[in-house]
C-alpha positions as CSV (number, residue, x, y, z in Angstrom):
1,M,0.2,-0.1,0.1
2,R,1.4,3.4,-0.7
3,L,2.1,5.9,1.9
4,K,0.2,9.2,1.7
5,R,2.9,12.0,1.4
6,G,3.5,13.6,3.9
7,L,4.4,10.2,6.3
8,E,7.5,8.9,7.1
9,R,7.9,5.3,6.1
10,E,9.8,3.2,8.7
11,S,11.0,1.0,5.8
12,C,14.4,0.6,4.1
13,D,14.8,1.5,0.4
14,F,16.0,-2.0,-0.3
15,C,12.9,-3.3,1.7
16,H,10.3,-0.9,0.2
17,R,10.9,-1.5,-3.2
18,R,11.0,-5.4,-2.8
19,K,7.0,-5.1,-0.6
20,I,9.1,-6.9,2.3
21,R,8.8,-7.0,5.9
22,C,12.0,-4.6,7.2
23,D,13.1,-4.5,10.9
24,R,15.2,-1.3,10.6
25,S,13.7,0.4,13.6
26,S,14.1,-2.2,15.9
27,R,17.4,-2.5,15.3
28,L,18.2,0.8,15.4
29,A,16.6,0.4,18.8
30,G,19.0,-2.0,19.7
31,G,22.2,-0.7,18.2
32,E,22.5,-2.3,15.4
33,P,22.9,0.2,12.2
34,K,21.0,-2.1,9.4
35,C,18.0,-4.2,8.8
36,S,18.5,-7.8,8.3
37,Q,17.9,-7.6,4.8
38,C,20.5,-5.0,3.8
39,D,22.9,-7.0,6.6
40,L,22.5,-10.2,5.0
41,R,23.5,-8.8,1.2
42,Q,26.4,-6.5,2.4
43,I,24.7,-3.3,1.4
44,A,24.1,0.4,2.7
45,C,20.6,0.4,4.6
46,S,18.9,3.8,3.9
47,V,15.4,6.0,3.3
48,D,15.9,8.3,0.9
49,D,12.6,10.3,1.1
50,S,13.9,13.3,-0.9
51,N,11.2,13.5,-3.6
52,D,8.5,14.4,-0.9
53,V,8.1,18.0,-0.2
54,R,6.3,17.9,2.6
55,I,8.8,15.7,4.6
56,Q,11.8,18.1,3.3
57,R,10.0,21.2,4.3
58,R,9.5,19.8,8.3
59,K,12.5,18.2,8.4
60,Q,14.0,22.0,7.5
61,T,11.9,23.3,9.7
62,R,12.9,21.0,12.4
63,S,16.4,21.6,11.7
64,A,15.9,25.9,11.9
65,H,14.0,25.4,15.3
66,I,17.0,23.5,17.0
67,A,20.0,25.5,15.5
68,T,18.2,28.7,16.9
69,S,17.3,27.3,20.3
70,D,20.9,26.1,20.6
71,S,22.3,28.9,22.5
72,G,26.2,27.1,22.1
73,Y,26.4,27.6,18.6
74,F,24.1,30.5,17.5
75,Q,22.7,33.9,18.7
76,E,19.0,34.9,18.4
77,A,18.4,36.6,15.1
78,G,20.4,40.1,14.4
79,A,22.9,39.6,17.0
80,A,26.6,39.2,16.7
81,P,27.8,35.6,16.7
82,S,29.5,34.0,19.3
83,K,33.7,33.9,19.7
84,D,32.8,30.0,20.3
85,A,30.6,29.5,17.6
86,P,32.2,27.7,14.2
87,S,32.6,29.5,11.2
88,T,31.1,28.8,7.8
89,A,34.6,27.5,6.5
90,T,35.1,25.1,9.7
91,L,30.8,23.3,9.2
92,E,31.2,22.8,5.6
93,P,33.9,20.3,5.7
94,A,32.9,18.7,8.8
95,I,29.3,18.4,6.5
96,A,30.9,17.0,3.7
97,N,32.7,14.5,6.3
98,L,29.1,14.0,7.2
99,T,28.0,13.0,4.1
100,P,27.8,9.2,3.1
101,Q,30.1,8.7,-0.1
102,G,28.5,7.8,-3.0
103,T,25.1,9.9,-2.1
104,I,23.1,10.7,-5.0
105,S,22.8,14.2,-6.3
106,P,19.5,16.0,-7.3
107,D,20.8,15.0,-10.6
108,T,20.2,11.8,-10.6
109,H,16.7,11.6,-9.1
110,N,15.6,10.3,-12.8
111,T,17.4,6.6,-12.0
112,P,15.2,4.0,-11.7
113,F,15.4,3.2,-7.8
114,T,15.7,6.5,-6.3
115,G,18.2,6.3,-3.7
116,T,19.8,3.3,-4.3
117,P,22.9,3.0,-2.2
118,S,25.7,3.8,-4.2
119,F,27.2,0.2,-3.7
120,L,24.7,-1.0,-6.3
121,L,24.9,1.8,-8.8
122,S,28.7,2.0,-8.9
123,D,30.2,0.6,-12.3
124,N,32.5,-1.9,-9.9
125,L,30.2,-4.4,-9.4
126,F,30.7,-6.4,-12.6
127,D,28.7,-3.2,-14.5
128,L,25.4,-4.6,-13.4
129,S,22.6,-1.9,-12.6
130,A,20.6,-2.0,-9.6
131,D,17.7,-3.7,-11.5
132,S,19.6,-6.4,-12.7
133,I,21.1,-7.1,-9.5
134,L,18.0,-7.0,-7.3
135,F,16.3,-9.0,-10.4
136,L,18.7,-11.8,-10.2
137,D,18.2,-11.6,-6.1
138,Q,14.8,-12.1,-6.2
139,I,14.9,-14.7,-8.6
140,F,17.2,-16.9,-7.3
141,M,17.1,-15.8,-3.3
142,G,13.2,-15.0,-3.4
143,D,11.9,-13.6,0.1
144,P,13.7,-14.7,3.0
145,S,11.3,-16.1,5.8
146,S,10.9,-14.4,8.7
147,S,12.9,-16.9,10.7
148,E,16.0,-15.6,8.5
149,W,15.6,-11.9,10.2
150,T,17.9,-13.1,12.9
151,N,21.2,-11.3,13.1
152,T,22.9,-14.6,13.0
153,P,26.8,-13.7,12.4
154,L,29.1,-15.5,9.7
155,S,31.7,-17.9,10.6
156,L,34.9,-16.3,8.4
157,A,37.1,-19.7,10.3
158,P,38.1,-21.9,7.4
159,S,36.6,-25.5,8.3
160,Q,38.8,-28.4,9.5
161,D,39.8,-29.7,6.4
162,Q,40.8,-26.2,5.0
163,L,43.6,-25.9,7.7
164,I,46.6,-24.8,6.0
165,S,50.2,-24.4,7.3
166,E,51.6,-20.9,6.9
167,A,54.9,-22.6,5.8
168,L,54.0,-24.0,2.9
169,S,53.8,-22.2,-0.5
170,P,50.9,-22.2,-2.9
171,D,53.0,-25.2,-4.9
172,D,53.5,-26.9,-1.7
173,Q,50.1,-27.2,-1.3
174,H,48.8,-27.8,-4.5
175,H,51.2,-30.2,-5.7
176,E,49.0,-33.2,-5.8
177,L,46.7,-31.6,-8.1
178,W,48.9,-31.3,-11.2
179,E,50.8,-34.7,-10.6
180,S,47.8,-36.4,-10.8
181,C,47.3,-35.3,-14.3
182,N,50.5,-36.1,-14.9
183,M,51.6,-32.3,-15.2
184,D,54.2,-29.9,-14.3
185,S,53.6,-27.2,-12.1
186,A,54.1,-24.8,-15.1
187,T,51.5,-26.1,-17.6
188,F,49.1,-26.3,-15.1
189,K,49.4,-22.8,-13.8
190,A,49.3,-21.3,-17.1
191,A,46.1,-22.8,-17.9
192,L,44.7,-21.2,-15.0
193,R,45.7,-18.2,-16.2
194,L,44.5,-18.7,-19.8
195,Y,41.0,-19.0,-18.4
196,F,40.9,-15.8,-17.3
197,T,42.4,-13.9,-20.2
198,H,41.4,-16.0,-22.6
199,A,38.3,-18.0,-22.0
200,A,36.8,-15.6,-19.4
201,L,36.6,-12.7,-21.9
202,C,32.8,-13.5,-22.6
203,L,31.5,-14.9,-20.3
204,P,32.7,-14.6,-16.8
205,I,31.7,-17.2,-14.0
206,L,33.8,-16.3,-11.0
207,L,36.7,-13.3,-10.5
208,Q,39.7,-13.4,-10.9
209,D,41.5,-11.7,-7.6
210,A,38.9,-13.4,-5.6
211,F,40.1,-17.1,-7.2
212,W,43.8,-16.4,-6.7
213,Q,43.2,-15.2,-3.0
214,D,41.1,-18.7,-2.3
215,Y,43.7,-20.6,-4.5
216,E,47.2,-19.5,-2.2
217,S,45.2,-19.8,1.1
218,N,43.7,-23.1,0.4
219,R,40.1,-22.3,0.3
220,C,39.0,-23.1,-3.3
221,C,37.2,-26.6,-3.8
222,H,39.4,-29.3,-6.1
223,A,36.5,-29.3,-8.9
224,L,37.0,-25.3,-9.1
225,I,40.6,-25.6,-10.1
226,Y,40.4,-28.5,-12.4
227,A,37.4,-26.7,-14.4
228,I,39.2,-23.7,-14.9
229,A,42.3,-25.5,-15.7
230,C,40.2,-27.5,-18.4
231,R,38.6,-24.6,-19.6
232,G,42.4,-22.6,-19.7
233,M,44.0,-25.8,-21.6
234,P,43.1,-25.2,-25.1
235,F,44.6,-21.6,-25.4
236,T,47.8,-23.5,-24.8
237,D,50.5,-24.0,-27.5
238,L,51.2,-27.5,-26.4
239,P,50.7,-30.1,-28.6
240,D,49.1,-33.0,-26.6
241,K,46.7,-30.0,-25.0
242,W,43.8,-31.5,-26.1
243,E,44.5,-35.0,-23.9
244,M,45.5,-33.0,-21.3
245,Q,42.3,-31.0,-21.2
246,Q,40.2,-34.3,-20.9
247,R,42.3,-35.8,-18.0
248,L,41.5,-32.5,-16.2
249,A,38.3,-32.9,-17.2
250,N,38.1,-36.4,-16.0
251,K,39.6,-35.1,-12.5
252,F,36.8,-32.4,-11.9
253,K,34.3,-35.5,-12.2
254,E,36.0,-37.6,-9.8
255,S,36.1,-34.6,-7.3
256,F,32.7,-33.2,-7.9
257,F,31.1,-36.6,-7.7
258,E,33.2,-37.6,-4.3
259,H,31.7,-34.0,-2.7
260,Q,28.3,-34.6,-3.9
261,S,28.5,-38.5,-2.4
262,T,30.1,-37.7,1.0
263,P,27.8,-38.2,3.5
264,G,26.8,-35.7,5.8
265,R,28.3,-32.8,3.4
266,G,25.1,-30.7,3.9
267,T,24.5,-27.9,1.1
268,D,26.4,-27.2,-1.7
269,R,29.5,-24.6,-1.9
270,L,29.6,-21.5,-3.9
271,D,32.7,-23.0,-5.7
272,D,30.8,-26.5,-6.7
273,I,28.3,-24.1,-8.3
274,E,31.0,-22.4,-10.3
275,A,32.6,-25.2,-11.0
276,L,30.0,-27.0,-12.4
277,A,29.0,-23.8,-14.0
278,L,31.9,-24.1,-15.7
279,M,32.0,-27.3,-16.9
280,T,28.2,-27.6,-18.2
281,N,28.0,-29.0,-21.4
282,F,31.7,-30.1,-22.0
283,Q,31.9,-32.7,-24.5
284,Y,33.2,-35.9,-22.5
285,E,35.5,-38.5,-23.6
286,N,34.9,-41.6,-22.1
287,S,38.3,-42.7,-21.4
288,T,38.2,-43.6,-18.0
289,A,36.1,-45.6,-15.8
290,S,33.4,-43.8,-13.8
291,S,31.8,-45.0,-10.6
292,L,28.5,-43.5,-11.9
293,P,26.7,-45.4,-15.4
294,A,27.0,-42.8,-18.7
295,H,23.3,-41.7,-18.2
296,M,23.9,-40.8,-13.9
297,E,27.0,-38.8,-15.4
298,T,24.9,-37.4,-17.8
299,L,22.2,-36.4,-15.3
300,F,24.5,-35.0,-12.6
301,L,26.4,-32.7,-15.0
302,S,23.4,-31.5,-16.7
303,L,22.1,-27.6,-17.1
304,D,19.2,-28.6,-14.8
305,L,21.1,-29.8,-12.1
306,L,23.6,-26.6,-12.4
307,V,19.8,-24.7,-12.3
308,M,18.7,-26.7,-9.3
309,M,21.6,-26.6,-7.3
310,T,21.6,-22.7,-8.3
311,L,17.9,-22.3,-6.5
312,Q,18.7,-24.7,-3.4
313,Y,21.5,-22.3,-2.5
314,R,21.3,-19.6,-0.3
315,L,24.3,-17.6,1.2
316,E,23.4,-17.8,5.0
317,E,22.8,-21.5,4.7
318,N,26.0,-22.2,3.5
319,A,28.0,-20.1,6.4
320,S,30.6,-22.5,7.6
321,S,31.2,-23.4,3.7
322,S,31.4,-20.1,1.6
323,S,31.2,-17.3,3.4
324,S,34.8,-18.0,3.9
325,L,35.7,-17.8,-0.1
326,S,36.5,-14.3,-1.2
327,R,33.8,-11.8,-2.6
328,A,31.3,-14.2,-2.2
329,P,28.2,-11.9,-2.5
330,E,29.5,-10.6,-5.4
331,R,30.8,-14.3,-6.8
332,R,27.1,-15.1,-6.1
333,T,25.8,-12.3,-8.1
334,L,27.8,-12.9,-11.3
335,L,26.8,-17.0,-10.8
336,F,23.5,-15.6,-10.7
337,W,23.7,-13.8,-14.2
338,H,25.4,-16.5,-15.7
339,V,22.9,-19.1,-14.8
340,Y,19.9,-17.6,-16.0
341,G,21.6,-16.4,-18.9
342,L,22.8,-20.2,-19.8
343,D,19.2,-21.7,-18.8
344,A,17.1,-19.2,-21.2
345,F,19.3,-19.4,-24.2
346,N,19.8,-23.1,-24.3
347,N,16.2,-24.0,-23.2
348,L,14.9,-22.3,-26.6
349,D,17.6,-24.0,-28.3
350,H,16.2,-27.0,-27.4
351,K,12.4,-25.6,-27.2
352,K,11.5,-26.8,-23.5
353,L,10.7,-24.6,-20.6
354,S,13.0,-23.4,-17.8
355,R,12.7,-24.7,-14.2
356,I,13.4,-21.5,-12.8
357,P,10.2,-19.9,-11.6
358,D,9.6,-16.4,-11.8
359,T,6.1,-15.8,-12.3
360,D,5.1,-14.1,-9.0
361,I,8.7,-11.8,-10.0
362,D,6.5,-8.4,-10.9
363,I,10.2,-6.4,-12.4
364,T,10.3,-9.5,-14.8
365,A,8.1,-7.5,-17.0
366,S,9.1,-3.8,-17.0
367,L,13.1,-4.9,-16.9
368,P,13.6,-5.4,-20.5
369,R,12.4,-1.4,-20.7
370,N,15.0,-0.1,-18.8
371,E,18.2,0.5,-20.1
372,A,21.1,-1.6,-20.2
373,H,24.2,0.5,-18.7
374,S,26.5,-2.4,-19.8
375,Y,27.8,-5.5,-21.5
376,L,26.1,-7.7,-18.4
377,D,22.9,-6.1,-18.1
378,A,21.9,-6.1,-22.3
379,I,23.0,-10.0,-21.9
380,L,20.5,-10.6,-19.2
381,S,17.5,-8.1,-20.9
382,L,18.3,-10.4,-23.9
383,A,18.0,-13.3,-21.8
384,I,14.7,-12.4,-20.2
385,I,13.2,-11.8,-23.8
386,A,15.0,-15.0,-25.0
387,R,12.6,-16.3,-22.1
388,N,9.5,-14.5,-22.9
389,M,10.1,-16.5,-26.0
390,G,10.2,-19.8,-24.7
391,Q,7.2,-19.3,-21.9
392,K,5.1,-18.0,-25.1
393,F,5.9,-20.8,-28.0
394,C,7.0,-24.1,-25.8
395,T,3.4,-24.8,-25.0
396,A,0.9,-27.6,-25.9
397,T,-1.2,-25.0,-27.2
398,C,0.9,-23.4,-29.5
399,R,2.2,-26.7,-30.7
400,R,-1.7,-27.5,-31.4
401,Q,-3.1,-24.1,-32.4
402,G,0.1,-22.2,-33.9
403,V,1.8,-18.9,-33.2
404,K,0.1,-16.0,-32.4
405,L,0.7,-13.4,-34.4
406,A,0.3,-10.5,-30.8
407,D,3.1,-12.8,-29.3
408,V,5.5,-12.4,-32.5
409,E,4.6,-8.8,-32.9
410,A,5.3,-8.3,-29.0
411,L,8.3,-10.2,-29.5
412,Y,10.0,-8.1,-32.3
413,R,9.1,-4.7,-30.3
414,Q,11.1,-6.3,-27.7
415,L,14.0,-6.6,-29.7
416,D,14.0,-3.6,-31.4
417,S,13.9,-2.0,-28.2
418,W,16.8,-3.7,-26.8
419,R,18.7,-2.6,-29.6
420,A,18.1,0.8,-29.1
421,R,18.3,0.4,-25.3
422,C,21.9,-0.9,-25.3
423,P,25.5,0.8,-24.5
424,D,26.4,3.1,-27.5
425,Y,30.4,1.6,-26.9
426,L,28.6,-1.9,-27.7
427,R,26.2,-1.1,-30.5
428,H,28.4,-0.5,-33.6
429,C,31.9,-2.1,-34.4
430,D,34.7,0.4,-34.4
431,S,36.6,1.0,-38.5
432,V,39.6,2.0,-37.1
433,R,42.4,0.0,-36.8
434,P,42.2,-2.0,-33.6
435,S,44.2,-2.6,-30.5
436,R,45.4,-5.3,-28.3
437,T,43.9,-3.9,-25.5
438,D,40.1,-3.4,-26.9
439,V,39.9,-7.3,-27.6
440,H,37.4,-8.0,-24.7
441,V,35.2,-4.7,-25.9
442,Q,35.1,-6.1,-29.6
443,L,34.3,-9.5,-28.6
444,Q,31.5,-8.6,-26.5
445,R,29.9,-6.4,-29.5
446,C,30.0,-10.0,-31.5
447,V,28.5,-12.1,-29.0
448,M,25.4,-9.6,-28.6
449,R,25.1,-9.2,-32.8
450,L,24.9,-12.9,-32.7
451,L,22.9,-13.8,-30.0
452,E,20.2,-11.3,-31.0
453,A,20.5,-13.0,-34.7
454,S,19.7,-15.9,-33.1
455,C,16.8,-14.5,-31.3
456,Y,15.2,-13.7,-34.5
457,L,16.0,-17.2,-36.0
458,Q,14.1,-18.9,-33.6
459,I,11.1,-17.1,-34.1
460,Q,11.3,-18.1,-37.4
461,G,11.8,-21.9,-36.2
462,F,9.0,-21.8,-33.9
463,V,7.1,-20.7,-37.2
464,D,7.8,-22.9,-39.2
465,E,7.6,-26.0,-37.1
466,Y,4.3,-24.7,-35.2
467,G,2.7,-22.6,-37.7
468,I,0.6,-19.5,-37.5
469,C,-2.6,-19.0,-36.2
470,Q,-4.8,-17.5,-38.3
471,E,-6.9,-15.0,-35.9
472,A,-7.7,-12.4,-38.1
473,N,-8.3,-11.7,-42.1
474,L,-4.9,-11.4,-43.7
475,G,-3.3,-12.0,-40.1
476,G,-1.3,-15.3,-41.1
477,E,0.1,-14.4,-44.4
478,M,1.2,-10.6,-42.7
479,A,3.0,-12.8,-39.9
480,C,4.6,-14.8,-42.3
481,F,5.9,-11.9,-44.4
482,R,7.1,-10.0,-40.8
483,V,9.5,-13.6,-40.1
484,E,10.9,-13.8,-42.9
485,Y,12.1,-9.9,-43.6
486,E,13.2,-10.1,-40.0
487,S,14.8,-13.2,-40.6
488,V,16.8,-12.4,-43.7
489,R,17.5,-9.0,-42.3
490,A,19.2,-10.7,-39.0
491,V,21.1,-12.9,-41.6
492,R,22.3,-10.4,-43.5
493,D,23.7,-8.7,-40.3
494,A,25.7,-11.7,-39.4
495,V,27.5,-11.8,-42.4
496,D,28.3,-8.3,-41.8
497,M,29.5,-9.1,-38.4
498,C,31.5,-12.6,-39.6
499,N,33.0,-10.1,-42.1
500,W,34.0,-7.6,-40.1
501,M,35.7,-10.7,-37.5
502,A,37.4,-11.5,-40.2
503,R,39.1,-8.1,-40.8
504,Y,39.8,-7.7,-37.3
505,D,41.5,-10.9,-37.0
506,N,43.9,-10.0,-39.6
507,D,44.4,-6.5,-38.4
508,R,45.0,-7.4,-35.0
509,R,47.0,-10.7,-35.6
510,G,46.5,-12.0,-32.8
511,T,47.1,-15.4,-31.3
512,H,43.8,-16.4,-31.1
513,T,40.4,-15.2,-33.1
514,L,37.4,-13.2,-31.7
515,V,35.4,-17.1,-32.4
516,D,38.3,-19.1,-30.7
517,L,37.6,-16.8,-27.7
518,A,34.0,-17.5,-27.6
519,P,33.0,-21.0,-29.0
520,N,29.5,-21.9,-27.6
521,I,28.8,-18.6,-28.6
522,L,30.0,-17.4,-32.1
523,R,31.2,-20.6,-33.5
524,D,27.8,-22.2,-32.2
525,I,25.2,-19.8,-33.3
526,C,27.5,-19.3,-37.2
527,A,27.2,-23.1,-37.6
528,G,23.5,-23.0,-37.1
529,L,23.8,-20.0,-39.8
530,G,25.6,-22.1,-41.7
531,V,23.0,-25.1,-41.2
532,W,20.0,-22.3,-42.4
533,A,21.9,-20.8,-46.0
534,S,22.2,-24.2,-46.4
535,I,18.4,-25.7,-45.9
536,R,17.1,-22.9,-47.7
537,G,19.0,-22.8,-51.2
538,T,18.4,-26.7,-51.2
539,K,14.5,-26.3,-50.7
540,L,15.4,-23.4,-53.9
541,I,16.6,-26.1,-55.5
542,K,14.1,-28.4,-55.1
543,G,11.0,-25.9,-56.4
544,E,10.2,-25.0,-52.9
545,S,9.1,-20.8,-52.2
546,V,11.5,-19.7,-49.6
547,S,10.4,-16.0,-50.0
548,S,7.9,-13.8,-51.8
549,P,7.4,-14.5,-55.3
550,Y,7.8,-10.6,-56.3
551,V,10.2,-9.9,-59.5
552,I,13.8,-9.0,-58.2
553,K,15.9,-6.5,-60.6
554,I,19.7,-6.8,-60.3
555,K,21.5,-3.8,-60.0
556,G,23.0,-2.5,-63.4
557,W,20.5,-4.6,-65.6
558,R,17.6,-2.8,-67.5
559,E,15.0,-5.4,-67.5
560,P,13.9,-7.7,-64.7
561,A,15.8,-10.4,-63.9
562,N,14.9,-14.2,-65.9
563,P,13.1,-16.1,-63.1
564,E,15.6,-18.8,-64.2
565,D,18.9,-16.2,-63.3
566,A,17.3,-14.7,-60.5
567,K,17.2,-18.2,-59.3
568,K,20.9,-18.8,-59.9
569,R,21.5,-15.7,-58.6
570,K,20.2,-16.6,-55.1
571,L,21.2,-19.6,-54.8
572,W,25.0,-18.5,-55.4
573,E,24.3,-15.6,-52.3
574,Y,22.9,-18.7,-50.0
575,L,26.2,-20.8,-50.8
576,D,28.3,-17.6,-50.7
577,T,26.7,-17.3,-47.1
578,A,27.1,-20.5,-46.1
579,K,30.5,-21.3,-46.7
580,L,31.4,-18.0,-45.0
581,F,29.4,-19.0,-41.9
582,R,31.6,-22.5,-41.8
583,S,34.8,-20.4,-42.5
584,T,34.3,-18.7,-39.4
585,V,33.2,-21.7,-37.7
586,A,36.7,-23.1,-38.7
587,R,38.7,-20.3,-37.3
588,A,38.1,-22.0,-33.2
589,V,41.3,-24.0,-34.4
590,S,41.8,-24.3,-30.4
591,H,39.0,-26.2,-30.0
592,K,38.7,-30.2,-30.7
593,D,34.7,-30.3,-30.6
594,T,35.4,-27.9,-33.8
595,D,35.9,-30.8,-35.7
596,K,32.3,-31.7,-34.9
597,T,30.7,-28.5,-35.8
598,L,32.1,-28.5,-38.6
599,E,31.0,-32.3,-39.5
600,R,27.3,-30.7,-38.2
601,V,27.5,-27.9,-41.2
602,D,28.8,-30.5,-43.9
603,E,25.5,-32.5,-43.5
604,F,23.8,-29.7,-44.6
605,L,25.9,-27.8,-46.6
606,G,27.6,-30.8,-48.6
607,P,24.1,-32.2,-49.8
608,F,23.4,-28.1,-51.3
609,M,26.5,-28.0,-53.0
610,D,25.8,-31.2,-55.2
611,N,22.5,-30.1,-56.1
612,L,23.5,-27.0,-57.1
613,E,26.1,-28.7,-59.1
614,Q,23.3,-31.3,-60.7
615,M,21.4,-28.4,-61.6
616,Q,24.1,-26.7,-63.6
617,A,24.8,-29.8,-65.3
618,D,21.3,-30.1,-66.1
619,T,21.4,-26.7,-67.4
620,V,24.3,-27.1,-69.4
621,S,22.9,-30.9,-70.8
């Protein structure tokens, strides 16, 4: 219920925005400066009523009355000030020191949540805005119950099995890790460093400084160390790096399953969930025997398990194990961001609903309308659109009756709005000569553009499979033309992006290409686009309609193109497009599964080229 203007509320800004119970008043009476909710999240607990004129006028009147009545500082009006009264020059620094650091200036009253603590509004926390952090926190943490309001101290002392000797160096502490994989210390540490310098540029999962602090203090679990080394190993220049990567992956499985099967282990640690997030969708080779059957391994290393473990995770419930980790609250937020986005896009690819519940989160519908402040904000907003797409199309009603025109138009409006709200520095690629220091920014631009193209093609995929629900006159035909236009435009933008990436890689002359740095996104999306172009070309050869039957005039020709000439020209365009996407996939040379990805593209590109050659031979004969 909204308070009347002029009434002072007792709840803090954080609890007031989330509409949850706040115990700030009772805790202030007991000497605690923060409410339970803000103390749990280690954020500032404040009440900002600067937008209420009546409260501000009442406070000014009250302060003026106190000031005039205090004879120790000011005399009556018109009297000379006392010699003991501090001067204005003395008071101003004192007032400045009393002002909390990061207080919002009057120019920032148009932010989404006025009075948000500077900890959330700053760009230091993964460059996530306050809206995004609160949204993720509410999705995965929920509203804590009243039993969680007690001020239970978190134990920062490591558990007994984590105690280390100060006399031991990090090499002495972790030597069994690389020795068990038949590696030396230099190779193992190089793989750890290369993960953060290469693999974590587009999809960060944990913080580099926090990991190294835990690594040197022997606080992080072995599963996380093996997972990081496994993901960083492909970026080494060793001849047997893929064999070493499989060894590290097998050691991760062994360590992860050992902890999961430990009796009385309690709840999952934060670093265990981070390790599973790193190894989700990894292609294992059955080279070593495991204590679990193959289908059980697939179940326990799946995205569904990652989502369930993340939903069940509570920071306050893991005080004995996770609170000792460096920057645990920030790592938790970053993990939430990663799991939410991975779940949204993965379920959209497989046409299934998500296990993450957000039907009761009122901010879900409004978040995509807020401006994205950074790369992580933009990816989160696009993931919310992908989830909306899955919730609309991955239903039994949609399979039976077809896709509704209103849903298609609503999703297109959201995608158009998303592109307009993206940060300026991520919208367009630079045409100037690149430098070695901006590779992460260029990589983020490519990831955003290709993820956007993938969303447009996902809409076409649902329409092709389920059809259009005819609700009004010409509604179905109008939707088909709109879907056709948006899909072809997205593919054209992807073609421009692939050409730009090739030029960028040639100019930069780096060790690894952009596709090599984000194989699960750039490489896999380009593979899907290559399959799309091959299928379209094959359908056109077989006489199936793939676009509107309008007359196409070729540039430079006075007369309209002959239908056969226009068909051949379109076929060659599809062939060039498919080859371009395939060549982009082939540049991810650091990863062993790139060969399997190329084989999947060739399954469609090969028949397309064979049919095109046969059609040419028939024309000549």
